[in-house]
N, C-alpha and C positions, 0 to 999 in steps of 0.2 A: 506494500499502497504505499504511497506515494504519503512525500508531505510537500505541499503547495507553501510558495512564496507569493503574496501579492501588492506588484508597488505600480503607482502613477508613470505612464511614458511622457506625461506632456509637464506644466507651467501646476500639476496639483489641481484637485478639484473635476477629477475623471472621470468620478462616482461611486468610487472607491468600497465607503460605507456601505452600499444596495450590492456588491458585488459579493463583499468577503460573509453578506448576512447570508447569502444566499450559499454561496456555498460552506458555511459553516451547519450547516445543515447536513455536509458529510465529514465535518471531521470532530473529533473527538476536542481535540486544543484550541484555543486562538488565543495567540500572541503579538503583543504591540512589541516592536524590537528596535522603534528610537521616534524621539522628539517628542515634542512636550502638548497642555494646551492649547498649541498655533494653530492647529491642524484640526476640521472638522469634521467628519461622517453626517450623512442626514440617512436617517433611512427609515420606506415609508411602509408597514407591515399592517394590512387591514382598517387602511384609513387612520392609522396611526402615525405621527410622527416625533422620529426619537431623534435628539439631533447627541452625540456623542463629542468627545474633547479627545478627554485621554484613559475613558471604557474601553475596549474591545470590541471589535459588532458584536462577536460572538455571543457579550449580556444580555442577549435577549431573547437569547434560546435556553428553554429549561434545555436541566443538562448537560449543558456545555462547560470547561472550564475555559477561564480566562488570564491569562495571564501579562506583566509588566512588566518587558524585560528590561536589564540594567543599561540597555543603551539608548530608555526613553529621562526627559528631564521632568520631573515629578512637581506639580507642583500641589503641596498635598492643600490645603486650602479651596483651589481648582478644583482638586477629585472630590471632597469630600462632599461641595457644594453638586457639585455631577452625580454621585449618589444618590445623595438626596431626591434631587429632578427625577428623578430618572427612577427613583420610587414609588413617587409621589405619578408616574403611567405604568403601575405593578407589576414591574418586576426588579425581582427578586437579588440583594443583590449582599452577596455576606463571604466570608475567608472560606468559606465550603467552593463557593463558584469563580472568584479573584484572587488572586496570588500579586506581590508585587518584589520584585526581587531585590531582598535586602542592601546590594549594593549599588542604586538606583542613588543619580544623585536627582538635592530638591533646587527649587527653583524656590528663595525665600523675597519676599514684597523690598528687601534692595534692592534687588536683579531689574524689578519691574521696575522701579524707579527709576534704575541707573541706563536702561533700557529708551523709554522713553524721551529723560535727558538726551541723550545723545539722539535722536532723532529729532528733536527741535534744533535740537544746535545745528544740524547736518542741514536743514534748509532744504531748499530744493533738492541738492544732490542725496537726499533721504534714502533709504536703502527699501522702502516700503516694510518694515516691519511690523509685525501684532502688537508690538508694546507691551508682549508677556515674559518679558525677563528670561525668552531662551537664549539669547546670541548674548548675556554675561553669563549664566547659569554654565552654559557648556564651556564658556573662558576660564569660571573657576574649578569647573571639572577638569581640563585638561591642566590646568597650573597645577591639580591633587592640593585646593586648598577647602574643595566641597565640601559639604555638608553631606552626607547615605542618610537613604535611610536606616538603616543598622544601627544611625548615630544614636537615635533618638531613645537606644535601650541603658544609655549608660549617661548620666544627666553632670557624670563627672566630664568626662570625656572630651561632650559635646559645649561644654563652657567653655575649654580648652581648645577649639576648633573653630568657635566663635569667635573666639580672640582674634585667633590667626589672623578667622578671614581681615575680619573688622580693620586689620591693623592693613591691610592690602585697601579694602573700600575702605575703609576713612579716609587715607592720606588724598584718594582720586575723587572724593566725594570734596573734600576740603580746597583743591585743582579747581572741580568745576563751578565754587563758589555755593558749593548743596548743605542740607547742615548733612551734619554726620549721623550714627548709626545709632542709637542706645545699645551696649553689651547686653545690660541686662533685659533691657525689654525684650531683643530678640528669643532666649535664651526662658524667658517667662512663657513667650507664644510657643517656642518648639517643644516645651515642657507640658504643655494645655492640650497641645495637638499629638503627642506620642500614643497616648493610650489611642485614639483612636483608627493610627497606621498605622499601626504595632502588631495587632493582631492579622491585618496581611500580609506581611513582610514573610517571605520565606527564601528555600535557594531554588530559587528557577532556573539555572539552569541543569538542579541536580535532579529537579523535581521534571523538567522537559527531559532529562537521559532517559528516568526510571519508566514517561511514560512511550517512550520511543522502540525500550525494551522489553514493553507490552506488546507491542505494537499498534500503539493509538494514532490517528491520523493528527498529523499537528496544520495547521494553518496562519502563517508567519502575516501579521498587517501591516505595512509601512503607510506611512501618513507621505501627505503634498507628492511631490513631485521629482521624475530623476531631474529638469531642468535647476531643480532645487536646490540636487546635490553642491554640499560644501567644494568640491573636486569637480564635481562632470559637467556642472550645471551654469548658467552666467553669470561667473561671479565678477563681480563680488555682491548681485542680487538676487542671492541666491539664504538660504535658511543657514546653523551652522553646523547639520549636523549633517551624514549618508546615506542619502535615502536612496542607495540604487538596491538592486536583490544580497547582494553582499556583505549587507549591513546585515541582515537577517540571522549570518549566523552568529557574527559580533556581538552586536545588540542581547540576545538570547542566551550566552556561552554554551552556542553548537558549534562541532563541526562544518565544514564543507561540503561534508557529506550526505548530513541532514536534512542537506537541500536537494528536489526531487525534478521538482515544473517550478517554474518561472514562469508568471498571468502578470500581463502587461497592462492594465485600465486606462484605455486609450479612450477618448471621448471625437466624434464625429466630426467636431466641430477642433477650435481651438482655446483656449482660455488662458489670461493670467492675472493674476490680486499683485496690486504695488509695482514698483521702482522694476524697471530692467529692456531688457529688446524683446521685442517681440518681432519675430518680417511680416507675419501674413494677420495683420491685425487691423483691422476697419474701424473707417474713422465714417464710416456712412449711414446710409437709413438699412441697408443687409445686417454692420453688425448689432447695431441698437439691437434692428429683429430680433437677432440671433440672442441674445442678451435678455430680450422680455420673453423669448416663447421659451429659452433653457432657463428662467426665472436663477440668472447666473448673480448673484447674491454672494458673500463666503457667510460658510455657516459658522462661523467663529464673530466675523468681525459685522458682519454685512454691509460687508462693501462690495459695488458693483463692481466685476467682473473685467476685464476689457475681451474682446471676443476676434478671433479672425480665421478664416479660413482652415483646413486642414493641410498640415505642415506634416508631409512621410519625410522631408529630410531630418527632419527631428524628430523625429516616431526611430526611424530606421536608426537613428546616432542610439535612440537609448535601449534598440530592443539590442543591441552591439553588446553597449556598456554593460549591462544589469544581465545578458544572456538570456532573454527571452525564448519562449519553449511557442507560448502563444498569445492573445492578449484577447481581453473584455474590450469589444467594441461599447461603445454607449452613446444615450440619448440622440440613436437615429434620427431618432421620430420627431425629433428639432427643424432638423431640413425639410420635415413633406413641406410639401406646399412650393418649392422654390424651382424656377422654370433654368436657372442654368446653377452647377456650382461646381467654385475650382479649388482644385488641389495643389501646392507647393507641392515639387518634382528634383525643384533643385536652387540652388541661389546665384545670384553675380554679385561680383562686389567689384568696381572698377572695373567690369569689362572682364572681370577671370571668373570663369565658373566654380563652384565649390557643390561638394556631396554628404558637406556636413558643416558645420556650425564652429567659426575660427575659434581659440579659445580666446581671443587678442581683443578687449574692448571696443579699440576704435572700429577693427575688421566688424567684427558685429553691428554696429553702429550705422555703417554702412550697407550692407544687407538688403540687395534687392530680389523679392522673393521670383521664380521660375513658374509662372502657373498650366496650367495645363485646366481647358473648361470642360465639364462634361455635362452631360440630360440629368437634369432633375427627376422627378417625380412629384404628382399631385394629390395624389392616392396617400392615404392615413397608413402609418405602420404602428401610428401607437397601440399597444397592448398585446403588438404580433407575437406567436407563442410558436411558431411554424418559419420554416423559409415558403411554404407556397403559401402565407400568406400576406408575402412582399412582393410590392410591382416590379417586375422585372431591375427597371431602372436603378432600382438600390439593392438590386443585389451588383451590377454591374457595378455600382459606386464601391462597394465592401472588396467586390472582386477586385475592383486596378487595384487601390487601398493596400490587399496583403499582398499585389505585386511588387509594389511599390516600398514597403516596409520592409519585405522578408523573412513576413512570421503570418500563417496562419490567423483566423478568427478560431478561438474556442468558444468564448459565448457571445452571444450581442444579446443586449439588455434594448429595449423600445415601451419603457418608461418606468419612472421610481418603484413601483409596485415591484414588489419580493418577486411574485409568478410570474411575471408581464419580461420571460427572459428566454432566451432559444438558445437551448445546451447544444453545441459541435462534438464536442469534445470532453469525458468529464478529466480534468486537471491528476486528479484522483487515480483516477485510476490508469495515468504514465505508465 
């Protein structure tokens, strides 16, 4: 039985939440392996909408075990709020179905404040972060001064670690002309949080190893998208973690051999939130129409997403970087009723053609997309559950995408509802 990694193949917001939820019926364990509460997943199940940020999408299914891996950066206050909100919708959450890696690093209030202050200071050059402290928290993790989940179990050691952390942060805050952090008050906040968070703490890497030995199916759930990866994305307009499939092993404490199938979630057009290059972005009524029909607003921030044509160059690059075995194509129904569709098949920069997005920010800014125009369809694809329900021109569009990105369509999503999904190949049976 295969273990499956789900990653976004664009700039995030590809519809991973629904696909992970749909796949979780076939899985025993669902694991978040990177990112924080800056990334949101929206699930629509029997007319009920669930908005998740830190909780793995499998949490809404009874009998499934959800885990938050060591690669995740965890805001405990945001997590507790999310747990309370989802309980109000009738979802049971407790240590019996949610485990958190004891070596996951924490986001503290000082991280949020610093994140927001930096964005304001950058002005027009801002990265476009969500202001939730993700970047500063990852910085502390890399610099070996982070507070981790397991640290909350020892108040004396916790106080020492907070002092060491503030030695850096208060010096930085003084330099920015901002108020310093009261260490005693922060320790009190963490000690108050400890009895709420520690019941969920576990040795996730060992738990997963035991699950694998028992032949359990594991679904590794990524956040954001490949083009937001700190190494492989449109740097510096990226997130602070690795969002590609290889991080699934690192961020959960498993070896590369734990990954059997990589599924790339891919929107039938392209969107992006925040600043940074976007070669196929549309600034006209077509782009506005895609945003309106696709309800393109961020799950976490509510910010309107930038919209554009499908970029086969970027997705092919994501296929290579992730080792994607197949894609789940989402939001095909948003293209219903359009007379013509453009697909980006290459780039031109200063008269030179490229089959990939260069790493140079200067060159990225000068990219001109090369388009191939295809016939659209007037029939509705919304809610289709078999290939027979799709218009011939829609199938032609899908097949052309497969050719261009050099990866097959494994799943096809035709609405936000869980069951409006066409299964071509079951990743768990690879």
